[in-house]
N, C-alpha and C positions, 0 to 999 in steps of 0.2 A: 591752115592748120587740121579742122576736124578730120580732110582727109589722112594725110599725115599720122596723126592718132590712130584712125582705125585699122592703117595697114601696121603699125606697129603691136597694136592687138592682135591682128590675126597671124601675127609673126612668132610672138610669143605662145599665142594660141597653139600653133601647130608645132612648138618644140617638146620632145617626150619627156612627161614627169618624173624624177626620180627623187626617191624619198631618201634619208639617209641610213643609213644602218650602220649598228657598229658590229666590230666582229667579234668582240671582244666582249660579251655581256656582263652589265656590274652584277656576281652574286650576294644574294640576300646576306645579311649579318649574323655573324656566326654567332648567335645569341640563343641559348635555352628555349627562349619564347618563339624562335621562328626557324626550327630544324624542320625540314621537312621528311612530309609523313613516308614511311618506307615500309610497305608489306613484306618486303622479303629481310631487309633485318631486323624490324621488330617481332617478340615472341611475349607471347600471355606473360610470362614470367617475366619482363621487363615492362609490361604494360603495365601488371599490379605494383612492382616495386614504385612505379611513378606515383600511382595513385594512393600509397601509403599513405596515414594519418602523421603529421609531423608538426602539429601543434601540443602543445602542454597535455600530459599525461595527468591522470589522477595522480594522486600517494596514496600508497598502500600505507595502512598502520601495521605491521607487520608484528609488532607486540600483542596486539587486539588478538589477531588472529589467530598466534599459537596458544595462548590463553582460553580463546575460544575450543580450540581442537586439542586444550590439554588441561580443561575442566578440572577432573579429577585431581590429578597431580596438584595442579594449581590451591585446589582447596585444602589437601593434605600435605604441603610443602611445612609450615608452620610444627604439623607433629614432628616432622625429622629434622627439623632445626634446632626445636627446643630438644628433643633426643638426644641428639648429637649436644650439645655444647651441655645438659645435665649427666652425661656421662661424661665429657673431657673434665667436667669439678670433680667430678667424684676420683679420676687416674689419679688426677692429680694430686687430690690431696693423699690419694692413699700410696704414691712414690714418690713426693717431694723429702717425705718426710716432716710433715708438719702436722703437729695434733690432732686424731683425728676430732678433739673436741672443742667447740669454735669457741675464742676469746675473744674479747670486744675491745682489748687495747691492740689485738694483732690487724693491720693493715689487708694479712691478706685473709685472714678470715670474716671481713665484712664483703671483701671482694666477694667471698665463695658465695657469701649469703646473696650480694644483689646477681649475682649471675645466674644465680638456682631461681631465684626469685623469674628474672627475666625468662627462664628458661620454662617455667613450670606456668606462665603466662604467654609462650609460643606455643605449645602443648595442648590447653582449654581453646586457644585462638582456633588453633585447628582442627579442633572437633567441633566449637560453634561453628565454624564453617561447611564442616563435612554434613551437619546437625539443619541449615539451614540453607532449601535448595527450591530456585525461582518453580513455581508450578506451571508445568509446559501446557496451554490452553490450547486444545486442540476440536478442528470443528466433530460436531456429533448428526450422524443420520437422522432425519427425526421422525418421531415416531407418531404415524399417521398415513394419509393417504391423500394422493394428488387429486387434483380436483381445478377445475375451469367455471368457473360460472360470471355469466356475464347479462344483464338485467336486461330483458326484451323491452324496445319502445326506443331506448335512446340512438340521438344518432349514429353513423357509421363514422363521424370524425370521430363523437366522443370514444368509440369503440377502438379506433386506430392509435389514438392518444392517451388510455387505458393500457393495451395491450403494449406499447411503446415503452410507456413506462415501467412495465411487469419486467421485458426485454434487459431494460437499460441495469435494472435494479439488478437481479439475477445473476446477467454478466459477470458485473464491475462489482458486487460490494457481497458477504455472505448473506443478503436476502433468501431465506426460501418460501415466505409466506407473504402475500401480500391481498391487502384488505381495504376495498374504498366505500365510503358511505358516503352520501351526499344528499343531503334533501329527504332525508327522513328514510332512503332506500337504500341497500347494498345493492352498488355498483359493480360491482366486480370484486370477487373469492377464487382465489389461482394459488398456484403451488400447492403446498404441503397443507394439509387440513388437520384437525382429528377427526377421527371415527364417527359415526352416529352412533345412538343409544342402541337401535336398532342389532349393530353389530352385523348390518348386514352390506358394507364395504362400501357404502357412500359416506362422502365429506359432512360434515355438522355444519345445519345451515346457520348464518351467522343472524341470532335474535337483536337487531336491529332493537327496536324499544329497550330492552334491559341492557343495551352496550351505552345508549343515551343518558339512563338513569342508573348510570355507574359513575364510583368517584374519580377514573381517571380520566373518564371523557369528559365532566364536567370540568377538571380542574385544565385539563390541554385548552378546551373552549373557551374559558375565562382568561388565562394567560395569553391566548394566543399565539404561543409559542411555541416549538417541537419541545415532547419531552423526549428524554433517552435513558431506558432503563438499561444500564448494561451487563447487570446481574438480574433478570427477571426471576430466579428463584428464591431473590432476597426480598419481592417486596408480595406483599397482601394481596393486591390487585390483581393479582397473575390470576383470581377465579371469577375475577369481571370478562375473562376472555375465552371462556371453554371451545370455542371453535379450534383456536392455535394448536398445533402441535401440543403432548404435553410435555417435551424438552427442551422447546424453544428457548432460549440462550440470551438472548438479546432483542429488545424491543425496543423500535423510536414510534413517537405516537404525532404525527404531523400533522396541524388543523391543516384545511381546505375552504379559508374562506370563514365566515361566520354559521357555515352550516352543515360541513362538510368535515371529514377527517379520512387520514391515511396510516395503517396500520403496519408496520413494516416489521417480519417478524425473520432473526438471524439462529443463523446454527451454531453461531461461538461467541463464548465471553466476550463482553467488550470489541467487540469484532467490525463493531462501525466505528470507522475514523474519524476526524477534526472534519476531514475534506469529505467524506461522509454523507456527514452529518448537512456541513453546506449545502454538498448539492442536492440532496432530498428536499434541503425548504425549497431552493429558487426551482425545483422539478413542480414543488408543490403550488407552487404563483401558477406556472402553466395549466397544469391540471384543471383549476380554480377556473383563471378565465375559458376553458375552453369548456369545460363542464356550466360554466355559468350563463355562457350566449349560446349552448346546443343544449343544456338538457332543464 
């Protein structure tokens, strides 16, 4: 039995082995997801058309856009409407055969008086719209000199952290002046600063002792919260910061822990948004942690 099995195994192994093949291979399904790529049939135009965004698009407020483009016309439109209404009432009174004198018993006279009052109201509204215009706030060029002063003796990590903070603020916000005081020393004064009293082209040095004794510093450190002066020219404490450019428009006083403060000066009135203020607050926490461990 074993010999017969071996003979059968040898006989089968000597036979040529042929794999079944299909004469008509099954083509891939004709679905847009399984289309084969063909360099000859594709073109940049068709490829770009397939990559176009087909999702929902933001709606455009056409009325608001038209009003913003034709601001002067919209503001003066009540004057034109009131003038046309007033002229129409007068012409109707003149050519309709009605007595020119107003008669309280006549319904036409009462209607004309009401129309005249509405026309005059429209004209006055147009005059008010033309006289009241929103003030355009634009950035100013800081009146001062550029400087970059870094206190010697602080760790390289702290220097890199301070320069990173300045680069970020000057790039993403309206910041033009940046001063960091920590531990009774001015660690960084960079950006624009007021010119020194000697008029020699050098920036005015930050008097840390005078700054600490001022009311602005004391109020910020007492509250422990950020202070935002959106229009610096309206605050009398501006005289406590003589090292800033004279035309600094906005200011942020950000405490750094219990012994430091960051002074951020901007070139635009109300130029720091709520997001900027929150971002500066988080940045101050990072700076305080770095300075506390390295300085």
